[in-house]
DOVOLUM-788887 format. One record per residue: residue number from 1; residue in one letter; x, y negated, z negated of N, C-alpha, C in turn. Coordinates in nm, 2 decimals. Layout:
PT drentor finu     nu     nv     nw    cau    cav    caw     cu     cv     cw
PT     NUM    A      X      Y      Z      X      Y      Z      X      Y      Z
...
// end
This chain:
PT drentor finu     nu     nv     nw    cau    cav    caw     cu     cv     cw
PT       1    M   0.05   0.13   0.02  -0.03  -0.01  -0.01   0.07  -0.12   0.01
PT       2    I   0.19  -0.15  -0.11   0.27  -0.24  -0.08   0.35  -0.21   0.06
PT       3    L   0.41  -0.16   0.11   0.47  -0.16   0.23   0.34  -0.19   0.36
PT       4    D   0.21  -0.18   0.33   0.13  -0.20   0.45   0.10  -0.33   0.40
PT       5    T   0.07  -0.39   0.32   0.07  -0.53   0.28   0.19  -0.60   0.34
PT       6    A   0.29  -0.59   0.30   0.40  -0.66   0.33   0.44  -0.60   0.50
PT       7    H   0.37  -0.55   0.58   0.42  -0.55   0.75   0.31  -0.62   0.77
PT       8    H   0.18  -0.62   0.75   0.05  -0.71   0.77   0.12  -0.85   0.76
PT       9    S   0.16  -0.90   0.63   0.20  -1.01   0.60   0.32  -1.06   0.70
PT      10    A   0.39  -0.97   0.69   0.57  -1.01   0.80   0.49  -1.08   0.95
PT      11    I   0.38  -1.02   1.00   0.35  -1.06   1.12   0.28  -1.17   1.10
PT      12    S   0.22  -1.22   1.02   0.17  -1.37   1.01   0.24  -1.48   0.94
PT      13    T   0.36  -1.44   0.91   0.46  -1.53   0.86   0.58  -1.58   0.93
PT      14    V   0.64  -1.69   0.93   0.73  -1.72   0.98   0.88  -1.60   0.94
PT      15    D   0.87  -1.61   0.79   1.02  -1.54   0.74   0.94  -1.40   0.73
PT      16    G   0.92  -1.29   0.82   0.86  -1.16   0.82   0.98  -1.07   0.76
PT      17    N   1.10  -1.12   0.84   1.18  -1.02   0.80   1.21  -1.05   0.64
PT      18    G   1.24  -1.14   0.57   1.22  -1.15   0.41   1.12  -1.12   0.35
PT      19    V   1.01  -1.09   0.41   0.89  -1.05   0.34   0.94  -0.86   0.34
PT      20    L   0.97  -0.82   0.45   1.00  -0.68   0.45   1.15  -0.66   0.37
PT      21    F   1.20  -0.72   0.38   1.33  -0.74   0.29   1.30  -0.71   0.13
PT      22    Y   1.23  -0.78   0.11   1.20  -0.79  -0.03   1.09  -0.64  -0.10
PT      23    A   0.98  -0.65   0.02   0.92  -0.53   0.00   0.96  -0.42  -0.04
PT      24    H   1.08  -0.38   0.09   1.15  -0.26   0.05   1.29  -0.24  -0.05
PT      25    L   1.32  -0.35  -0.11   1.41  -0.34  -0.22   1.36  -0.33  -0.35
PT      26    Y   1.21  -0.38  -0.37   1.13  -0.38  -0.47   1.08  -0.22  -0.46
PT      27    V   1.00  -0.15  -0.38   1.00  -0.04  -0.34   1.11   0.07  -0.40
PT      28    S   1.21   0.04  -0.33   1.35   0.11  -0.39   1.37   0.10  -0.49
PT      29    L   1.38   0.01  -0.59   1.43  -0.03  -0.76   1.29   0.07  -0.82
PT      30    C   1.18   0.04  -0.77   1.06   0.11  -0.83   1.10   0.28  -0.83
PT      31    Q   1.11   0.34  -0.73   1.12   0.43  -0.67   1.26   0.51  -0.76
PT      32    K   1.37   0.42  -0.76   1.46   0.47  -0.87   1.44   0.51  -1.00
PT      33    A   1.38   0.38  -1.05   1.31   0.38  -1.18   1.18   0.54  -1.21
PT      34    L   1.16   0.52  -1.13   1.09   0.66  -1.12   1.17   0.81  -1.15
PT      35    G   1.28   0.83  -1.12   1.37   0.88  -1.07   1.37   0.97  -0.95
PT      36    N   1.31   0.91  -0.85   1.30   0.95  -0.68   1.42   0.90  -0.60
PT      37    S   1.51   0.94  -0.67   1.65   0.88  -0.60   1.67   0.87  -0.40
PT      38    A   1.57   1.01  -0.36   1.56   0.99  -0.22   1.47   0.90  -0.15
PT      39    A   1.37   0.88  -0.22   1.31   0.75  -0.21   1.38   0.62  -0.19
PT      40    A   1.42   0.59  -0.30   1.53   0.50  -0.36   1.61   0.46  -0.21
PT      41    K   1.70   0.59  -0.21   1.79   0.57  -0.08   1.73   0.57   0.02
PT      42    L   1.62   0.59   0.08   1.55   0.59   0.20   1.52   0.43   0.23
PT      43    H   1.46   0.39   0.11   1.40   0.22   0.14   1.52   0.09   0.10
PT      44    I   1.61   0.15   0.03   1.75   0.07   0.00   1.83   0.04   0.15
PT      45    T   1.83   0.15   0.18   1.95   0.19   0.33   1.84   0.11   0.45
PT      46    K   1.70   0.10   0.44   1.63   0.04   0.55   1.64  -0.12   0.50
PT      47    T   1.64  -0.14   0.38   1.70  -0.30   0.34   1.78  -0.35   0.40
PT      48    A   1.89  -0.26   0.38   2.03  -0.29   0.43   2.05  -0.31   0.55
PT      49    R   1.98  -0.23   0.62   2.06  -0.17   0.76   1.93  -0.29   0.86
PT      50    D   1.79  -0.30   0.83   1.71  -0.35   0.93   1.65  -0.47   0.91
PT      51    F   1.66  -0.50   0.77   1.62  -0.63   0.73   1.72  -0.72   0.63
PT      52    S   1.84  -0.72   0.67   1.95  -0.75   0.60   1.94  -0.92   0.60
PT      53    V   1.94  -0.96   0.49   1.95  -1.13   0.45   2.07  -1.20   0.42
PT      54    K   2.14  -1.32   0.46   2.25  -1.39   0.42   2.22  -1.46   0.31
PT      55    H   2.22  -1.40   0.23   2.23  -1.46   0.09   2.27  -1.38  -0.02
PT      56    Y   2.26  -1.42  -0.14   2.36  -1.33  -0.26   2.27  -1.17  -0.27
PT      57    M   2.12  -1.23  -0.25   2.04  -1.09  -0.26   2.07  -0.97  -0.14
PT      58    G   2.10  -1.02  -0.05   2.17  -0.93   0.08   2.26  -0.88   0.05
PT      59    D   2.40  -0.92  -0.03   2.49  -0.89  -0.09   2.45  -0.76  -0.22
PT      60    V   2.36  -0.78  -0.29   2.34  -0.71  -0.42   2.25  -0.58  -0.33
PT      61    T   2.20  -0.59  -0.23   2.11  -0.49  -0.14   2.23  -0.41  -0.10
PT      62    R   2.32  -0.48  -0.02   2.43  -0.37   0.03   2.51  -0.28  -0.07
PT      63    I   2.54  -0.36  -0.20   2.60  -0.29  -0.26   2.54  -0.16  -0.32
PT      64    Y   2.40  -0.21  -0.38   2.33  -0.11  -0.44   2.29   0.01  -0.36
PT      65    A   2.30  -0.02  -0.22   2.32   0.10  -0.09   2.42   0.15  -0.09
PT      66    E   2.53   0.13  -0.12   2.62   0.18  -0.13   2.67   0.29  -0.25
PT      67    R   2.64   0.22  -0.36   2.63   0.29  -0.45   2.51   0.40  -0.49
PT      68    L   2.39   0.43  -0.41   2.30   0.51  -0.41   2.39   0.64  -0.30
PT      69    Q   2.45   0.60  -0.18   2.51   0.66  -0.10   2.58   0.77  -0.18
PT      70    I   2.67   0.72  -0.25   2.75   0.79  -0.35   2.73   0.84  -0.45
PT      71    G   2.60   0.85  -0.51   2.53   0.89  -0.63   2.53   0.82  -0.74
PT      72    N   2.55   0.69  -0.76   2.55   0.62  -0.87   2.42   0.56  -0.89
// end
């Protein structure tokens, strides 16, 4: 539901990339907190690869994605 809403919002806003960036980031963080590492990796990788942003949260996301890939 979160991602459906984000995708719908991304279509109707100027900063659609930013909307999807944060949607996938927060879904990843929630999945990690729930113990679902596979889903967390999927969403953070998508965030870092497909919706990259050029500010500090983009850097945080790339580091988080790298840490999840090595199992931390």
